[in-house]
C-alpha positions in Angstrom: -12.9 -3.1 37.0 -13.0 -2.1 33.2 -16.5 -2.5 31.2 -15.8 -4.2 27.2 -16.4 -0.4 26.0 -12.5 0.6 27.7 -11.1 -2.3 26.4 -11.6 -2.0 23.1 -10.8 1.6 23.4 -7.2 0.7 24.5 -6.6 -2.4 22.2 -7.3 0.2 19.3 -4.7 3.0 20.8 -2.2 0.3 21.4 -2.9 -1.2 18.0 -1.8 2.6 17.0 1.2 3.1 19.3 2.8 -0.2 18.5 2.2 1.0 14.7 3.8 4.8 15.8 6.5 3.0 17.8 7.6 1.0 14.6 7.5 3.6 12.3 9.4 5.7 14.3 12.5 2.5 14.5 12.3 2.4 11.0 12.9 5.8 10.6 15.8 6.0 12.3 16.9 3.0 10.4 16.4 4.9 7.6 18.5 7.9 9.1 21.4 6.0 9.8 21.8 4.5 6.3 20.7 7.6 4.4 23.9 9.5 6.5 26.8 6.2 6.3 28.0 6.9 2.8 28.9 3.5 2.5 24.9 2.7 2.4 23.5 1.5 -1.2 20.7 3.0 -2.4 19.4 -0.8 -3.0 19.4 -0.7 1.1 18.1 3.2 1.0 15.0 1.5 -1.4 15.0 -1.3 0.8 13.7 1.0 3.9 11.8 3.0 1.5 9.4 0.7 1.0 9.4 -0.7 4.2 8.5 2.4 5.5 5.5 3.1 3.2 4.4 0.0 4.1 4.6 0.6 7.3 3.0 4.3 6.9 0.4 2.1 4.9 -0.5 0.2 8.2 -0.5 2.7 10.2 -2.8 4.9 8.4 -5.4 1.7 9.0 -5.2 1.3 12.4 -5.8 5.5 13.1 -8.9 5.0 10.4 -10.0 2.3 12.7 -9.1 4.7 16.1 -11.1 7.5 14.3 -13.9 5.3 13.5 -14.8 4.5 16.9 -12.7 6.9 19.8 -12.8 10.9 18.7 -10.5 12.8 19.8 -12.7 14.8 22.0 -14.4 11.3 23.8 -14.3 11.9 27.4 -12.3 8.8 28.3 -9.5 9.9 26.4 -9.8 12.3 30.1 -9.6 9.3 32.1 -6.7 6.7 33.3 -5.4 4.4 31.2 -6.3 6.4 28.6 -4.7 9.8 28.8 -1.8 7.9 29.9 -1.7 5.7 26.3 -3.9 8.9 24.1 -0.2 10.6 25.5 2.1 8.5 24.6 0.3 7.8 20.8 0.8 12.1 20.7 4.2 12.0 21.5 5.4 8.7 19.6 3.1 10.8 16.6 5.5 13.8 16.9 9.2 12.5 17.3 8.1 10.4 13.7 7.1 13.9 12.4 10.0 14.9 13.3 12.6 11.4 11.9 10.9 11.7 8.9 11.8 15.4 8.6 15.7 15.2 9.5 15.7 12.2 7.3 14.1 15.1 4.2 16.8 17.0 5.0 19.6 14.6 4.2 17.8 13.3 1.0 17.0 16.8 0.0 20.8 18.0 0.7 22.0 14.7 -0.8 20.4 15.4 -3.6 21.0 19.0 -3.9 24.5 17.8 -3.5 25.3 15.5 -6.8 22.8 17.9 -9.3 25.8 20.4 -8.2 28.0 17.9 -9.1 26.9 16.9 -12.3 26.3 20.5 -13.0 29.8 20.6 -12.6 31.1 17.6 -14.6 29.0 18.5 -18.1 30.1 22.5 -18.0 27.8 24.0 -17.0 28.5 26.4 -13.6 27.3 27.2 -10.6 23.6 28.7 -10.4 23.0 32.2 -9.6 19.2 32.3 -7.3 18.6 35.9 -8.5 14.3 36.5 -8.0 11.1 34.7 -6.6 8.9 32.8 -8.9 5.2 32.5 -8.9 5.5 30.2 -6.0 7.5 31.8 -4.0 10.4 29.5 -4.9 13.4 31.0 -6.3 14.7 30.9 -9.6 17.8 29.6 -10.3 19.8 30.8 -13.6 23.1 28.7 -14.4 25.5 29.5 -17.0 27.3 26.7 -19.3 31.1 27.0 -18.7 33.4 25.6 -21.2 35.7 23.0 -19.2 38.0 22.2 -21.6 38.2 21.8 -25.2 39.4 18.9 -27.6 
């Protein structure tokens, strides 16, 4: 028979599991939207707001769990908390990976748009010559005239 304390801890982890599962689902929706060129900016903005809300809810659930159950609690090594804890760790890892993939898509799309805009205003391609103090490459561009009227 479970103790009230163990049931309480299971509920804390389950709340976080639900939040992480919902966040992963939302991140996958965002990935599909970002991968589809027909997706409107409004749809992507809406998904981003939903994601922010879900992250906030998940952070609250995580804080609740951490206040009551530390990651070094020995009960996390006993069934059924052990399997729940492992599921939560896997879900957190999956969320992190999916978010990184989405970030890569956003970053590459942003770079494409910046390059296309530069071409339209008559700037040549940027040339990365050296690293600055922050460790990032310093870009230098050359202005070219496409046409004269």
